C-alpha positions in Angstrom: -42.2 8.7 33.3 -44.4 5.9 34.7 -42.7 3.4 37.0 -43.1 0.5 34.6 -41.6 2.6 31.8 -38.6 3.5 34.1 -38.1 -0.1 34.9 -37.9 -1.1 31.2 -35.7 1.8 30.3 -33.4 0.9 33.2 -33.1 -2.7 32.0 -32.4 -1.5 28.5 -29.8 0.9 29.7 -28.0 -1.8 31.7 -28.2 -4.2 28.7 -26.8 -1.5 26.5 -23.9 -1.0 29.0 -23.1 -4.7 28.9 -23.4 -5.0 25.1 -21.2 -1.9 24.5 -18.6 -3.1 27.0 -18.3 -6.2 24.9 -18.1 -4.1 21.7 -15.5 -1.7 23.2 -13.4 -4.6 24.4 -13.4 -5.9 20.9 -12.5 -2.5 19.5 -9.6 -2.2 21.9 -8.1 -5.6 21.0 -9.4 -6.6 17.5 -7.1 -4.5 15.3 -4.0 -5.2 17.4 -4.6 -8.9 17.5 -5.7 -8.9 13.9 -2.4 -7.4 12.9 -0.6 -10.4 14.5 -2.9 -13.0 13.0 -3.6 -11.6 9.5 -1.5 -12.6 6.5 -1.4 -8.9 5.4 -1.1 -5.9 7.8 -3.7 -4.1 5.6 -6.2 -6.7 6.9 -5.6 -5.8 10.5 -9.0 -4.1 10.9 -11.0 -6.9 9.1 -12.2 -8.4 12.4 -13.7 -5.0 13.3 -15.2 -4.7 9.8 -16.7 -8.1 10.2 -18.3 -7.0 13.5 -19.8 -4.0 11.8 -21.0 -6.1 8.8 -22.5 -8.6 11.2 -24.5 -5.7 12.8 -25.7 -4.5 9.4 -26.7 -7.9 8.2 -28.5 -8.8 11.4 -30.5 -5.5 11.5 -33.1 -6.5 8.9 -33.9 -10.1 10.1 -33.8 -8.8 13.7 -36.5 -6.2 12.8 -38.7 -8.9 11.1 -38.3 -11.3 13.9 -39.2 -8.8 16.6 -42.2 -7.6 14.6 -43.5 -11.2 14.7 -42.6 -12.4 18.2 -41.8 -9.2 20.1 -38.8 -7.3 21.3 -37.8 -9.5 24.2 -37.2 -12.8 22.3 -35.2 -10.9 19.7 -33.0 -9.3 22.3 -32.5 -12.7 24.0 -31.4 -14.2 20.7 -29.0 -11.4 20.2 -27.4 -12.0 23.6 -27.0 -15.7 22.7 -25.2 -14.6 19.5 -22.9 -12.5 21.6 -22.0 -15.4 23.9 -21.3 -17.6 20.8 -19.1 -15.0 19.2 -17.0 -14.5 22.3 -16.4 -18.3 22.5 -15.5 -18.5 18.8 -13.0 -15.6 19.2 -11.4 -17.2 22.3 -11.0 -20.5 20.4 -9.6 -18.7 17.4 -6.9 -17.0 19.5 -6.1 -20.4 21.1 -5.6 -21.9 17.6 -4.1 -18.9 16.0 -6.8 -18.8 13.3 -7.4 -15.4 11.7 -10.5 -16.7 9.8 -12.0 -17.9 13.1 -11.2 -14.6 14.8 -13.0 -12.7 12.0 -16.0 -15.1 12.1 -16.3 -14.6 15.9 -16.4 -10.9 15.5 -19.1 -11.2 12.9 -21.3 -13.0 15.5 -20.5 -10.3 18.1 -21.6 -7.8 15.5 -24.9 -9.7 15.0 -25.4 -9.3 18.8 -25.1 -5.5 18.3 -27.4 -5.7 15.3 -30.2 -6.9 17.6 -29.2 -4.7 20.5 -29.3 -1.5 18.4 -33.0 -1.7 18.8 -32.8 -1.1 22.5 -33.1 2.6 21.9 -36.2 2.2 19.8 -37.7 -0.1 22.4 -37.1 2.6 25.0 -39.0 5.1 22.8 -42.0 2.6 22.7 -41.9 2.2 26.5 -41.5 5.9 27.3 -44.3 8.3 28.0 -45.5 10.6 25.2 -43.0 13.5 24.6 -40.2 11.6 26.3 -38.6 9.9 23.2 -35.4 12.0 23.2 -34.9 11.5 26.9 -35.5 7.8 26.7 -33.0 7.4 23.8 -30.4 9.4 25.7 -30.8 7.3 28.9 -30.3 4.1 27.0 -27.4 5.4 25.1 -25.9 6.7 28.3 -25.8 3.2 29.6 -22.7 2.9 27.4 -20.8 5.1 29.8 -20.1 2.0 31.8 -18.4 0.5 28.7 -15.8 3.3 28.8 -14.2 1.7 31.8 -15.4 -1.9 31.9 -14.6 -2.8 28.2 -10.9 -1.7 28.0 -10.2 -2.8 31.6 -11.5 -6.3 30.9 -9.4 -6.4 27.8 -6.3 -5.8 29.9 -7.3 -7.8 33.0 -8.0 -10.9 30.9 -4.7 -10.7 29.0 -2.9 -13.3 31.1 -5.8 -15.1 32.9 -4.9 -18.3 31.0 -1.1 -19.1 31.0 0.4 -18.9 27.6 -3.0 -17.9 26.0 -2.7 -14.1 25.5 -6.1 -12.3 25.6 -8.1 -15.6 25.5 -9.3 -14.7 29.0 -10.4 -11.3 27.7 -12.8 -12.8 25.2 -14.1 -15.3 27.8 -14.9 -12.3 30.1 -16.6 -10.7 27.1 -18.8 -13.8 26.9 -19.7 -13.5 30.6 -21.0 -9.9 29.9 -23.4 -11.3 27.4 -24.5 -14.0 29.9 -25.4 -11.2 32.4 -27.2 -9.3 29.7 -29.2 -12.4 28.9 -30.4 -12.6 32.5 -31.4 -8.9 32.6 -33.3 -9.0 29.3 -35.3 -12.0 30.5 -36.8 -9.6 33.0 -37.9 -7.1 30.3 -41.6 -6.5 30.3 -42.5 -4.3 27.4 -46.1 -3.5 26.6 -47.7 -5.5 23.9 -47.7 -3.6 20.6 -51.1 -2.0 20.0 -52.7 -1.8 16.6 -50.9 0.9 14.6 -52.5 4.3 14.6 -51.9 7.3 12.4 -53.0 5.9 9.1 -51.8 2.9 7.0 -48.2 2.3 6.2 -46.9 4.0 3.1 -44.6 2.3 0.6 -41.0 2.4 1.7 -39.9 4.3 -1.4 -42.4 7.1 -0.4 -41.1 7.2 3.1 -37.5 7.3 2.0 -38.3 10.2 -0.3 -38.9 12.5 2.7 -36.0 15.0 3.1 -36.2 14.7 6.9 -35.7 10.9 6.8 -32.9 11.1 4.3 -31.0 13.7 6.4 -31.5 11.8 9.6 -30.1 8.6 8.1 -27.3 10.3 6.2 -26.2 12.3 9.3 -26.3 9.4 11.7 -24.4 7.2 9.2 -21.7 9.8 8.5 -21.2 10.5 12.2 -21.0 6.8 13.0 -18.8 5.9 10.0 -16.3 8.7 10.8 -16.1 7.7 14.5 -15.6 4.0 13.9 -13.1 4.5 11.1 -10.9 6.7 13.3 -11.4 4.7 16.4 -10.5 1.4 14.7 -7.2 2.8 13.4 -6.3 4.6 16.6 -4.6 1.7 18.4 -2.5 1.0 15.3 -1.6 4.6 15.1 -0.6 4.9 18.8 1.7 1.9 18.5 2.9 3.0 15.1 4.0 6.4 16.4 6.2 4.7 19.1 3.9 5.3 22.1 3.7 2.4 24.6 0.9 -0.1 24.3 -0.4 1.1 27.7 -1.4 4.3 26.0 -4.2 2.6 24.1 -6.5 1.8 27.1 -6.8 5.4 28.5 -7.3 6.9 25.0 -10.1 4.4 24.2 -11.6 4.8 27.7 -11.9 8.6 27.5 -13.1 8.3 23.9 -16.0 6.2 25.0 -16.6 8.6 27.9 -16.9 11.3 25.3 -19.3 9.1 23.3 -21.8 8.4 26.1 -21.4 11.0 29.0 -23.2 13.7 27.0 -26.2 11.5 26.7 -27.3 12.6 30.1 -28.2 16.0 28.6 -28.3 15.4 24.8 -32.0 14.6 25.0 -32.7 17.9 26.7 -30.7 19.7 24.0 -32.7 18.0 21.3 -35.9 19.1 23.0 -34.7 22.7 23.4 -32.9 23.4 20.2 -34.1 20.7 17.8 -32.4 17.6 16.4 -30.9 19.4 13.3 -29.0 21.9 15.5 -27.7 19.2 17.7 -26.5 17.3 14.6 -24.8 20.4 13.3 -22.9 20.8 16.6 -21.8 17.1 16.3 -20.3 17.6 12.9 -18.4 20.7 14.0 -17.0 18.8 16.9 -16.0 15.9 14.6 -14.2 18.5 12.4 -12.5 19.7 15.6 -11.2 16.2 16.2 -9.5 16.3 12.7 -7.8 19.5 13.6 -6.5 18.2 16.9 -5.5 14.8 15.3 -3.4 16.6 12.7 -1.7 18.9 15.2 0.6 16.1 16.6 1.1 12.5 17.5 1.8 12.7 21.3 -0.3 11.0 23.8 -2.3 14.1 24.6 -3.1 14.7 20.9 -4.6 11.2 20.6 -6.5 11.6 23.9 -8.0 15.0 23.2 -8.8 14.2 19.6 -10.6 11.0 20.6 -12.6 12.7 23.2 -13.8 15.2 20.6 -14.5 12.3 18.3 -16.7 10.7 20.9 -18.7 13.8 21.8 -19.2 14.7 18.1 -20.5 11.2 17.5 -23.0 11.5 20.4 -24.5 14.7 19.1 -24.7 13.4 15.5 -26.1 10.0 16.3 -28.7 10.9 19.0 -29.7 14.0 16.9 -30.1 11.8 13.8 -32.1 9.1 15.8 -34.4 11.8 17.3 -34.9 13.3 13.8 -35.8 9.9 12.4 -38.7 9.5 14.8 -40.3 12.5 13.2 -40.3 10.9 9.7 -42.6 7.8 10.1 -46.0 6.8 11.3 -46.5 4.2 14.0 -47.4 1.6 11.4 -44.2 2.2 9.6 -41.7 2.2 12.5 -40.5 -1.4 12.1 -39.5 -1.2 8.4 -38.1 2.3 8.8 -36.0 1.4 11.8 -34.7 -1.7 9.9 -33.8 0.4 6.8 -32.1 3.0 9.0 -29.9 0.4 10.8 -29.0 -1.3 7.6 -28.0 1.9 5.9 -26.1 3.2 8.9 -24.1 0.0 9.5 -23.6 -0.6 5.8 -21.7 2.7 5.5 -19.9 2.0 8.8 -18.8 -1.4 7.5 -17.3 0.3 4.4 -15.5 2.8 6.6 -14.1 0.1 8.9 -12.9 -1.9 5.9 -11.2 1.2 4.7 -9.5 2.1 8.0 -6.8 -0.6 8.0 -6.0 -0.2 4.3 -5.9 3.7 4.5 -3.7 3.6 7.6 -1.4 0.9 6.3 -1.0 2.5 2.8 -1.2 6.2 3.5 -0.8 6.9 7.3 -2.7 8.6 10.1 -2.8 12.1 8.5 -4.4 10.9 5.2 -6.9 8.8 7.1 -8.1 11.9 9.1 -8.2 14.2 6.0 -10.3 11.6 4.2 -13.3 12.2 6.5 -13.4 16.0 6.1 -15.5 16.1 2.9 -18.0 13.7 4.4 -18.4 15.8 7.6 -18.8 19.1 5.6 -21.5 17.4 3.5 -23.4 16.1 6.5 -23.2 19.6 8.2 -24.6 21.3 5.1 -27.5 18.7 5.0 -28.3 19.3 8.7 -28.3 23.1 8.2 -30.6 22.7 5.2 -33.2 20.5 6.9 -33.1 22.7 10.0 -34.1 25.7 7.8 -36.8 23.7 6.1 -38.4 22.6 9.4 -38.3 26.1 10.8 -40.0 27.5 7.7 -42.7 24.7 7.8 -43.4 25.2 11.5 -45.7 28.3 11.2 -47.8 26.5 8.6 -48.2 23.4 10.8 
């Protein structure tokens, strides 16, 4: 990979690490703090859902803005939204305002909505044939988040006397400030005139089986992961385990999410995106089996690691498969449609997490994802066969 490309991918990976540290910090605290602020325990995961909805709603205008003014201004605006969201959350905790806490997380989610294009920017900056590796390197930047996010959540707990966790959200804002400085140094090449033919209508693009499976698989993998992850802190406390158990479980879950990214790109290149996706869904089903086997600390820990690795394979495999389904002239609108679809389903899953756990418990919440995972696995198997049959004719 050329030196300039490596520099851009490195900046994007570091920015990804900082953004995801902010997101993981919110994931660690939002449901627990939401349960203390919300008027109904079933609304405990609403701040997390607001964060996901913010990401979904921001994805379309983010794509349009970056198509007009370039990637860097869009990424800078996203970081500013992250700073604002953290400050709103800190103020809401100070005032005991659940509505403000939810609104702050919606802004943080909007930051993620812009930052989710980091991986696509990495593909654009990478050398030909290096798309999978570039995606993996940027997503791997989130490995830092496994330790930085939860630790900042705990370290900031008592920074301000009598203001529990306000310091955590101020530290979260500082992460976005650092990301802002890094992204200002980003020097992506100017977009050249689109090659590969004119852009087709979106309906025609979406009619492709490859695109439908890539979006469906990435959406299911992400929705299942976030649904279970959101409810896990509540389940840990609800099963009588100490609050100190939450941090290591979330940390190692995030390690599982991002550590495989150092080799997932190579797996995609060797075995193909559909097979990597299939492996992801099998691992996610393995998480369900472990989660249902008990409610001790090690059950939560091992189940959440499997959940993370399964998400990694499903999401990176789905993203790599998506790049095969559009022409250069179509990338902006296809990426925007993908982000909106993925995070739309993730938002529904997150909204359901608190309600399912509060009304039916941990076992039912995990069983609810099994049909979705089986359907996604079948779809990945089907598209893999279709692509192998089409290869000799290509």
